[in-house]
N, C-alpha and C positions, 0 to 999 in steps of 0.2 A: 415415673414416666413424665417427660415434659409435655406441655400441652401445645408448645410451639412447633412449627415445621421449619427446621433450620436449612438455609441454603448451603450450597457447597463452600462459599466463602465464609459463612459463619462456622461451618464445621471445622474448617482449617484454623480460624481464629481461636475456637474453643480448644482444639487439640495443642495449641502453643502453651496452655496453661499446665503447669507441672502437677496440679491437683486433679487432673482428668486422665483417666486411663485411655478411653476412646470416646468418640461422639458419632452420632448418625443423624439422619434428618429428623428422627423423632425422640431420640433419647440420648442421655448423657450418663456416662459411667465415671463415678467419682472414686478416687483412692480411699482405702479404709483409714489411713493416717489422717486425711482431711476430715472424714466424717467424725472421728474421734475428737480431733482438735475443734471442729465447729461445735459439738455438743458441750465440750468443756468450757468454751468461751461463751457460749449461750448461758451456761450456769452461772458464769461470773458477771452477767448482766448485759452483755452485748446483743444487739438486735440481729436477726437473720440477715437483713440486708447489709448491715455494717460488716458482718463477719465475710460475706461473699466478696464485697467491695475490696476490703482489706487484703483478700487473697487472690485479687487479680481478676475477678469476673466482672464482665460488663453486663449489667442488668439490662440494658437495651437489647442485648442479644438473647440471654436466657430467659428474660421475662421477670417482672417486678415481683410476681407472686411465687416464683421457683424457690428462693431461698426459704420462705415460710413453709412451703409444702415439704421440701427436703428435711428441714430441721425437725418438723412434727414426725416424720417417719423414722428419723435417725434417733430421736429422743426415746421413742417407744422401743426401738431395738436395744438402745443402751440400758434402759430400765429393766427389760427382760433378761438380757444375755450379757450386759457389760461390754466391755472392749472385745471380748472374745466373739461377740455376735457379728462384728465387722471383719475380724481377722480370720474366722473359719467359715466354710461353705454351709449356709443353712438354707439354701434355695431348695424348695420343694419339701421342706420339713416343717411347714406351718409357720415359719418365721416370715417377717415383713421382708420386702426386697423384691427384685425383678426375677422372672423365671429364668433359669439358667438353660444354656444350649444343652439339649438332651443328647444322649448318645445316640448316634445314627444307627439305624438298622442296616442290614446288607441290602435291603431293597432300595432304601434311601440313598445309599452311597453309589449304588448303580445307576439311579436316577440322575444323581448330580453329575457322575461321570459322563453319562450319555448327553446330558444337557451341555456340558463342557466341550465334548467332541463335536457336537453339531454346530456350537456357537463358532468354534475355531474354523471349521470347515466352511462356515458361511463368510467369516472374515477373510479366508484365503481366496473365496470366489467372489469377493467384492470387485466390481469393475475398476480397472486401474486408474481411470480418470477420477474416482472418488477417493483414491489413497494418496498419501504422502508418505515419503520415506526419509529418514536422515541416517547418517552413517554414525554408528556407535562403536568405535574401534574398527574392526573389519567387517563385522556384520551390519546389516541394515535393519533398522527398526521402523516398523510401520506406525504411522501416526493417524489416528481417526478422530474426527470432531465428535462431540457428544451426540449430536443428531444422527450421524452415521452409526454409532454404537447403539443408540435406541432402535434404529431401523433393523439392525443385525438382530437384536433381542427379539424384536416383534416377529421378524421373519422366521427365526430359529423355533419360537414357540408355536406359531401358526402352522408352518409346514410339518413340524413333527409331533404336533399335538402333545406338548410337554406340559403337565400340569404342576402347579406349586413350585415353580422354578424361577419365577421372576426376580425374586430377591436374591437368588444365588447367582443368576446371570448378570444383574446389575453390579453386585460385588465383584464378579469376575471381570467385568468390563470396565470397572472404576468409575461408574456413574451412579447418581442417587436414584433411589426407587421412585421418589416423588417426582424427580424430573422426568423419568420415563413415563409416568402416567399423565403428567402434564403434556408431554409430546404426544401420546396417544390421543388425548382429548382435543389437541389442536390439528387433528388430521383434516377435518372439514376446511378449516381456514387455510391450511396448507394447499389443499386441492384448488381453492378458489384462487390463490395466489399464483399457482402454477399455470391455471387457465389464462390468467391475466398476463403472466410472463410470455405465453406462447403468442399473444396477440401483439405485445409491445416488441418482441424480438424481430418481427417481420420487417418493420420500418428501420431498425438498426442494421438488419442484414442487407436491406436495399441500399442503404447509404454506404455500408462497408464494402459492398461489392463494386458499387459505382465508383469508388475511390481506389480500386485496385487492391483493397486490404491494406491501405497504407495511412489509416486514420485511426486515432485513439479516441477515448471517451469524450474528451473535451471538444475535439473537432466535430465529433458526431452530434453532440449536444448543440453547438453553434449552428451547424447545418440543418438540424431539425428545427431550430427556432426560426432561422432566417429563410430557409427554403421550403419548409413544410408546415410552418406555423404551429409546430408541436412543442410542448414543454415537457421536459423529463429531467429529473435530478441526475447530474453527472455520476453520483454514487450508484444510482440504480442502473445506469448504462454500464458502468464497470462491472456490476454484479451480474448483469444479464450476459455481457460479453464474456465473462469467466464461466459462467454456467453452461453456455452453449458453445464454448470453445473458439470464440472469435478473437484471435490474436494477431495484432497488427504487425506488419513486416517492418522490421527496425534494422537500421544500418549497423554494420559491424565495425569496430575500430580498425582503422587503417593507418600504419605508421606514416608520418609526414616527413619527407626528407627535408633537412634544413637546407637553407640557401647556403651558398659559398660565404665565407666570412668577408665582411666588407673591407676594402682597402683602406689605406690612410686617408685618402681623399673623401672617403664616405663619412658623413657625420650623422649621428643620432640627434633626435630632439627629445625634449622632456615629455613625460606623461602628463598632459595638461588636464585630462579627464578624470583621472583617478577613479575609473569605472562608472562615472556619473554620465552614463549614456543617454538616458531620457531627461532633457532639460525642458520638456513641455513646449518646444518652439520647433516647428518644421524647418529643416534645413540648417539648423544651427550645429548639430553633431552629424558629422559624415564619416561613416566607417568604410574602410576598404581593405580588400585582401584578394589573394589569388588561390584557386584550387585546381587540381588536376582532375581530368575526366578521361576514363578508358573506354573505348568503343572499338567496334569491329573485331579484328584479330589482333589485339593487343596494341592498337594505335592510342596515341595520347594526344588530348587537347588540353588547353588551359583556359580557365575562366576567371576573369577580373571583374570584380563588382564594387559598386558603391551603395551603401544602405544608410537610410536616414535613421539615426538613432532614437528619434521621438516617435516616427510613424511606422518603422520597420519596413518602409517601402524600399524597393530596389530602384534606385533612380537612374543608374547607368550600369551597363555590363558590356563586355567585350570578349570575343573568343578567338584564340590563337592556338597555333600548332607549335609555337616556340615560345621560349621564356625571355626573348629579347625585350629591350626596353620600350619597344613599340606598343607592347600590350597595355602598359600603365599610361603611355601618352595618349593613346586612342581612347582609353577609358576617361581620362580627364576631358578631352574633347567632347565625348558624348554627355558627360555630366554638365558641362557648360552649356550645351544645346538643350538639355532637359530642363534647366532652370532659366533659359533664356538669358543667360550671363547675369542674372539678378541673384547674387548669393546673399545670404544673410550677413549683415555687417559683422558679425561676430563669429562667423562660420569656422569650424575647426575640422581638419581632415586627420583622422586617426588611423593608424596602421601599426603592424609590427615592425620589426627592425630589419625586414628583408632588404636585400641589396638594391631592388628596384626603388625602395622608398628612401634610402640613405643616398642615392645617387645624386650628385650636385645637379645634374641637368633636370631631374624631376623635381627636386626642391625649388629650383628657380622657376619652373612652370607653375608650381602650387602658389608660389609667392606672387606671381604676375597676376593670378586669378583672384587675389586678395584674400587667400585662405591662410589660416595659421595651422601649422603642421605640429602633430602630436604623435608620440609613438609609445607602444606598449613596453614594458620592462622586458630585458632580454629572457627568453625562454619562458614567459609567463602568458600562456593563452587566454587566461581568464580576463586580461586587460583588454581583449577585443572579443569578448564572448558572444555578443549578439551577431557578429559577422561569422564566427565559427559555427554558431548554431544554425544560421540560414544555410550555410553549406551542407551542414547534416541533414536538414529537413529537405533541401534541394535533391540531395542523392537518394533520398527515400522516395520522392515523388517523381523525378525524371526517370524515363526508360531509354536512357542513352546506350546502354550496353548492347542493345540490339541493333543500333544504327550501323550502317555500312560505310558511311562516308561523313565528311565534315559538314556537308549541307544538311544532312538528316540530323546530325548532332546539333547544328545551329538552330534548326526549326524546332526541335524537341526543348532545347534551352529557353528559346523565346516563347514557347507555349507555356512552359512551367512558370517562368518568371511573371508572365501576363496573368496567369490564373493566381499565383501567389499574391500579386499586388491588388488584384480586382475581385477575386472570388474566394480567397481562403481567410475565413474568419479566425480571429486571434482572441483567445481569452484575456490576454493582457492589455487589449485595446478595446475594452468594453464590448467585446464580442463582434467587433467591426473588422472589415477588411483594412489593410493599410491605407488604400486610397480613401475609403470612407472616414477613416480616423484622421487623415490629414485635413479633409474638409471640415470635420468636426472641430479640429483645434483652430483652423483659420476662422471659422465662424464664431468661436468663443473668444 
């Protein structure tokens, strides 16, 4: 019997050794061939530790004294019975060795069968929220965490007053007996943690509801710190949201219709950014794109925006009911007004290869503003990822589908962009809003 208590990881490592029959949390069963070999090598002058190390055993796992104890016992068996003492069953006959598994009585067999049935019934009755399934072929396999298995074992034993079945149920559930008892001992601390969770989730629920269930853990963390002066690790927020079923509403992928192919007079520009969107200077990298918005009874509007690559601020935006060139011309005019016609001397306007941006008239207007034009590679949305990302977040935050007319859509878009620029904290901006981060960069 080993004096160590082995963890599940250590048990798995031990069972990889070909000289071991099986291992549990408190014992190791060695093969008879290895015992004979160990005794013979010991007689040839090798030390116990050397024998075990040469046969693939890690003394840090089994313990430094384990080889000496085993050799002492095996030598005694060898001297009394020879090799036959290891090859034949001598347990219960006065020989050295561990007690064997005794033949179960009918009563014991019934007790185990009853315990197994009750455990499986408890597993089926486990709330669906606490269960995960994965498909194995056609059937679905239920996957439970060790904590859930410990809970089922404890519940089965307590409700049905089953005695002396802990070891059997742990083996049936595929968990260690020592782990189960550790879990039982930790019940008071779990209760304290649950009470604290009940207090912490209230503030998270308040923020989650106030943002129409459209914020995740990082957004909640930043809102807590900035608006409520409360500090909580984002990993804990994620754990609590998962525990209490707070799932943020996320956008679904929607296919984007490609613009018509550019005519011969339309010219593309090289990709000057190479995805280096944030160059640490407000106004140096300007990203632009157009997205569609459905409202009312299948009506469609289009939103054109210009975003600062360093601060994530939406500098200009324009709404239109058509995709005529006027949508991008008006966006440029609003951009010029937003910066008071004082562009960064090395400012770059980056877009995709849509026909608006390859149009000669648009390119001429960009040049007159003193901007250098850059374009994504064809069919590569990642080359303008921050702009695509903003549109995704915008469609999560805006309630435009319930709008009845363009005026309501315009008001909702203005509201969301104002909130995004001035009140939506961003993890990548040192937990500041875009406007706060622009002031921070300018001050630096």
